[in-house]
C-alpha positions as CSV (number, residue, x, y, z in Angstrom):
1,M,98.3,110.0,73.7
2,Q,96.3,108.7,71.0
3,V,92.8,108.0,71.5
4,K,91.9,104.0,70.5
5,S,88.3,104.4,71.1
6,R,85.8,106.3,72.9
7,H,81.9,105.9,74.0
8,H,79.8,106.6,76.6
9,L,80.0,104.6,80.1
10,R,76.2,102.5,80.4
11,A,74.3,103.2,83.6
12,D,75.4,99.5,85.4
13,A,79.4,101.1,84.8
14,V,78.3,104.4,85.9
15,D,77.0,102.8,89.1
16,E,79.9,100.6,89.3
17,L,82.5,102.7,88.9
18,E,80.8,105.6,91.2
19,S,80.4,103.1,94.5
20,A,84.1,102.0,93.8
21,L,85.0,105.9,94.2
22,E,82.3,106.2,96.9
23,A,84.0,103.2,98.7
24,K,87.6,104.0,98.4
25,L,87.6,107.6,98.6
26,G,84.9,109.1,99.8
27,V,83.8,110.6,96.9
28,T,80.7,111.5,95.3
29,M,80.6,112.4,92.0
30,D,77.7,114.4,90.5
31,A,78.1,114.1,86.7
32,D,75.7,114.0,83.9
33,T,78.4,112.3,81.1
34,H,80.5,109.3,81.6
35,E,82.4,108.6,78.5
36,K,85.7,105.8,78.3
37,V,88.7,106.6,76.3
38,E,91.0,103.9,75.5
39,L,94.5,105.0,74.7
40,E,96.8,104.1,72.4
41,G,100.4,102.6,73.7
42,T,99.6,103.4,77.6
43,D,98.3,101.0,80.0
44,Y,95.6,103.3,81.1
45,D,91.8,104.1,80.1
46,L,90.2,107.2,80.9
47,V,87.0,108.3,82.0
48,L,86.1,111.6,81.3
49,V,83.2,112.7,83.8
50,D,81.4,115.9,81.9
51,G,84.4,116.2,79.4
52,E,87.1,116.2,81.7
53,P,89.2,113.5,82.2
54,A,89.0,112.6,86.1
55,V,89.3,109.2,86.5
56,V,92.2,106.9,85.4
57,Y,91.9,102.9,85.3
58,I,95.1,102.0,86.9
59,E,96.4,97.9,86.8
60,D,96.5,96.3,90.2
61,E,99.3,93.6,91.2
62,H,96.8,91.0,89.9
63,G,96.6,92.5,86.2
64,E,92.8,94.3,87.2
65,Q,91.7,97.8,86.0
66,E,91.6,99.8,89.5
67,P,89.3,103.1,88.9
68,F,90.6,105.8,90.2
69,L,91.1,109.5,90.3
70,T,93.4,111.4,88.4
71,V,95.3,114.7,89.5
72,R,92.6,117.0,88.0
73,G,90.0,114.6,89.3
74,A,91.2,114.6,92.8
75,N,90.9,118.2,92.7
76,E,87.4,118.5,91.0
77,Y,86.2,116.1,93.4
78,P,88.6,116.0,96.7
79,P,89.0,113.0,98.2
80,E,88.5,112.3,101.9
81,R,90.2,108.8,102.1
82,N,93.9,107.5,101.0
83,V,95.5,111.0,100.6
84,V,98.8,111.5,101.8
85,T,99.9,115.1,102.7
86,V,103.6,116.8,101.9
87,D,105.1,119.5,103.2
88,A,106.4,122.3,101.2
89,G,109.9,121.2,100.3
90,A,108.5,118.4,98.3
91,I,106.1,119.6,96.3
92,S,108.5,120.7,93.7
93,F,109.9,117.1,93.7
94,V,106.0,115.5,93.9
95,S,104.8,117.7,90.8
96,D,108.0,116.5,88.7
97,G,107.1,112.9,89.4
98,A,109.6,111.9,92.3
99,D,108.7,109.2,94.3
100,V,107.1,110.2,97.8
101,M,110.0,109.8,100.7
102,R,109.0,109.4,104.5
103,P,110.5,113.1,105.7
104,G,107.8,114.9,103.1
105,I,105.4,113.6,104.9
106,T,103.0,115.6,107.2
107,E,100.3,112.9,107.5
108,A,99.0,109.7,105.8
109,D,95.7,108.2,105.9
110,S,95.0,105.6,108.6
111,S,93.3,103.1,106.4
112,I,95.8,103.2,103.4
113,A,97.1,99.6,103.1
114,A,100.5,98.7,101.5
115,G,99.3,98.5,97.5
116,D,96.6,101.3,97.8
117,L,95.9,103.6,95.5
118,V,96.7,107.0,97.0
119,A,96.2,111.1,96.0
120,I,99.0,113.3,97.4
121,A,98.3,116.4,97.9
122,E,100.0,119.2,99.3
123,E,99.5,120.6,103.0
124,N,99.1,124.3,102.3
125,H,96.1,124.2,100.1
126,G,95.6,120.6,100.0
127,K,95.6,120.7,96.1
128,V,96.6,117.2,94.8
129,L,99.8,116.8,92.8
130,A,100.0,113.2,92.0
131,V,98.4,110.1,92.0
132,G,100.8,106.7,93.4
133,R,100.6,103.2,95.1
134,A,101.6,103.0,98.9
135,R,104.6,101.0,99.6
136,T,104.2,100.9,103.0
137,D,100.5,101.3,105.3
138,G,99.8,105.0,106.0
139,D,100.6,104.4,110.0
140,D,104.5,103.8,108.6
141,M,104.7,106.9,106.0
142,V,105.0,109.3,108.5
143,G,109.2,108.9,109.7
144,D,112.8,110.0,108.8
145,E,113.9,107.9,105.6
146,G,112.8,105.6,102.8
147,K,110.5,105.3,100.1
148,V,107.0,105.0,100.8
149,V,104.9,106.2,97.5
150,D,105.4,105.2,94.3
151,S,104.6,107.7,91.8
152,I,102.1,106.9,88.7
153,H,101.0,110.3,87.7
154,H,101.4,114.1,88.4
155,V,101.1,117.3,87.4
156,G,102.1,118.3,84.3
157,D,102.9,115.0,82.7
158,D,101.1,113.5,79.4
159,L,97.7,112.2,81.2
160,Y,97.5,115.4,83.0
161,E,97.5,117.4,79.9
162,F,95.3,115.1,78.1
163,S,92.3,117.1,76.6
164,V,90.1,115.9,73.6
């Protein structure tokens, strides 16, 4: 992933970003610097929070850029909402970028609506393994069959390995 441009965010852009993450995920970031990094050949823009790629802008169904935590960001600033928890049997699949299936889910935040971005965490330690987009509401995620979360970003992918 090649850096196209990199610049510090203005104070109002930082406030907007932090407010969006607080409202969506219940996350409060205590950081000194926020730099936006535009990447060549990807659909993502990153925000380096104190030098670490903690936030990614992902395009929603309306073509709008929506901020969400990266896997590394979610492990640094654990989300309180929009979390889907998977069992030990799903860890290797989710970590390799597989979409999330109902049988692997042990719990899902009831406030999740179809189309929302979600953090996918493992049940034993709460570590986030991936970020995805919900196909169904949180109340409908636990069950016996069917794909319920499309994987977007996971441990070990190019976005996870990105460094400056």
